[in-house]
N, C-alpha and C positions, 0 to 999 in steps of 0.2 A: 806590346805597348811601347811606344817610344817616348822617353822622358825628355823634357826640355833641358838643354845644356847651357851652362854659363858661357857667354861669348868668349871669356878668357880661357876656357878649357876646351877649345875646339878640337874635335877628333880629326886628325889628318886623313884617315881613311874615308870618313864621311865627306870631307871636302873633295876628295878625289871622286867620290860617287857623283856629286853634283856636276862635275865637269863632264863625266862620261855618259850621263843619262840621255842627253840629246843625241850623242853618237849612237848609242844602243838603239834608240827609236828609229833613226834613219837607216842604220845598217841592216835592220831586220824587218823593216816594214813590208818589203816584197815577199820574203819567205813566210812571214806571219799571215799574209793574206792568201797564200797559195793553197791553203787547205791540205797540204801534204802532211802525212804523219811525221812528227818530229820537227816541224817548223818551230824554231826557238822563239820564245816570246821575249820582248825587251825587258830587261830588269828595271825595277823602280826603286826609289829610296825605301819604300815600305817593304818590298820583298827582300831586299838585301839586309835591312835592319832585322827582319824576322829570321833570316838565315843565320845571323850572328847573335841573336838574342841569348842572354845568359840562361834564360828559362828553357832554351832548346835542349840543353844537356839533360834535363829531367826526363824527357821522353825519347830523345835520340840516342842517349846512352853511349857516347863515343868510346868510353873505356871498355864497355862490353863488346862493341863492334871490333875493337882492336884485339881483344882477347879471343873472340870466336874466329876471327880471321887467322889467328895464329901468327900475328906480326911480332917479330922479335928483332933484337939488335943485329945489325949487319945485313938485313934484307933490303931489297930494292922493291919499291911499291909504286904503282901508278894510281893516282886519284883522277879518274877520267871524268871530265865534267866537273872540275873542282869548284866552279862557280866563284864565289867571293872568298873561298879558302877556309870554310868552317873546320874541316877535318885536318888541315895542314899542321897545326901545332901538336895535335895528338899523334899523328903519324910520324912527324919529325922526332918527337920524343921517343916513340916506340922503336924506331930503327936505329937511333943513336948516331954517333959520329962515324961509325963504320958502314952505315947504310945510306940510301938515297930515296927521296920521294920525288916523283915526277908529277907535278900539278899540270894536268892537261886540260886545256879549254879551247873551245871552238870560237866563241864570241870574242873578237879582238878587243873591245873596250874592257871586258872582264880580265883580259890578260894584264892590263895596266893595274887593275885593282889587286890582282894576285901578286904582281911584282912589288907593289907598294906594301902589301901585307908582309910578304917575305922579308923585305928590307927592314921594315919597322920592328918586326918581331925577331930579327936576326936569326932567321932559320937557315943556317949555312948549309944544311944537307937537303934543301929543297930546290928543285929546278923547275922553272915555269916553261911550259912548251905549248906552242900554238899548233893546234891540229886542224883538220878539215873534217867534213862529214864522212869522208871515204878514205882518209889516209892518216897514218900516225907516224910522224917523222922522228922515230926513235929506234935506234939499232940495238940498244942495250937490252939484255934479257932481265926479266924481273920475276919476283916470287909471288906477288899478289897484284891483282887489278881490282880496284874498287869502283863500282858505279853506284853512287848514292844519290837517289832522287834525280837520276839522269836518264835512265833507260828509255822512258817515253819520248825523249827528245831526239833519239837516234833516227835519222832519216833512212839510213840503210843499216839496220841492226845486224843482219847476218854478215854483211861485208865488213863492218867495223869489228864485230866479234872475231871474225877470221883474222883480221889484222892484229887484234889483241892476243889471240891464241899463239900467233907466231912470235910474240914478245915474251911469252911465258916459258920459264924453265920447266923441265919435265915434271917436277914436283909442284909446280905452281898452281894457283887457283884464281878463278875469277869470282867476284862476289857482287851480287845484285841485291840492293836494298831499295825498296820503293813502296808507295802506298797502294793498297788493294782497291779495287773498284767498288767500295762499299760506302753508302751515303753516311753511315754513322761513324766513320773514321775520319777525323779532321786531317787536313793536309792540302795537297794540291787539288785543283779543280777536277771534278769527276771525269770529264771528257779527256783528261790528259793521262789517266791511269790505265795500266794494263794488268791483266791477270797473271798469276804465276804460271798458269798453263801456257799462255802466249809466250812468256819469257823462256820457259823450258823448251818449248817447241822450236823457237827461233835459235836458241843456243845450240840445240842438237843439230840444226842445219848448218851451224858454224863449226861443228866438230867438237862440241863440248857435251859432257853428260852431267846430269845433276848428281851432286855429291851428298850434300846435307841441307836440310831446311831447319833453321833455328826459329823457335817460338819464344824469343826473349825480348822483342821490342813491342811496346804497347800499341803502336800505330802502323807498323810496316812489316812486310814479309822480308825474309833474310835468307837468300838462297846462294849456296856455293856450287861452283862448277869446276870440273877438272877435264883435262884433255882426254878424249875418248880412247886415245892410244895408250894412256897411262892408268887405266882403270885397274884397281886392285882392291882386295878385301881390306877393310880397315876398321878401326875402333869406332863405335857409335857414341857420340856425345850424349850425355844424359838429358840435356836440354833440347835435343834435336828430334826432328821427325823425319828420318831419312826416307826418301822415295814416296812421301805422302802425296796423295792425289790432289789435295787442296790444303791450304793453310789459312786459317782465320786468325789474324793477330788478336791478342787479348786486348781488351779495352780497359783504360784506366779505371780503377775502383773509384766510387764516389768520394769526393773530398781530397783526392790525390792531385788533381789537375792544378798546375801552378797558374796563377793569374798572369795574363799577358802572353801565354805560350801559344 
């Protein structure tokens, strides 16, 4: 739910959104009509407000994501498909002054929003990078790659995951968090969702193997992957379901849902 704001307390980020919405619509009209998997849909004021709503923390659980990803001070992390930057403050805090966060986005107008957010929040350890659907212009090795609500928009998922795997250190992990194709789970449109089986199969085609599935988010699956060349026996997290054939995220208990989420 978007509340009305006092004209005197105008949010500079929202002002920037208004400027770029027209550009978003024009930039992606052709790809959105192409019917290809992964054709990005233009952002709107409503979707961006929803991405950054304070109530999102309730079900997205960003601190839990950071914890289960194992992000600590000094790490380099890619937030691939960073969107309007919801995770950036959390990742920036986690890696600290000795680490770096690379906010990677394909849509040019969203790059402007990310840059504005980074500047306004003074996130000195965040770098905004423009990517394409098939190339990642980054030579630095990283410890973690996060794809949050992004996977279904990849036009060439195997090709892009191969590129991401080349940027991972030997002990690095790729993390995919997204909505399952179940009607009773609120989130993105059903026709934009992919099953965990699809994600795991495509990741394997890119040289990854499934590491751990976490059942800690109420609306989404949470799968971690490692380079198949680095597979070793490891400890199993008590909240995880390693190697499960399917994961059904838990649904919020009655009365827990926050209004406007």
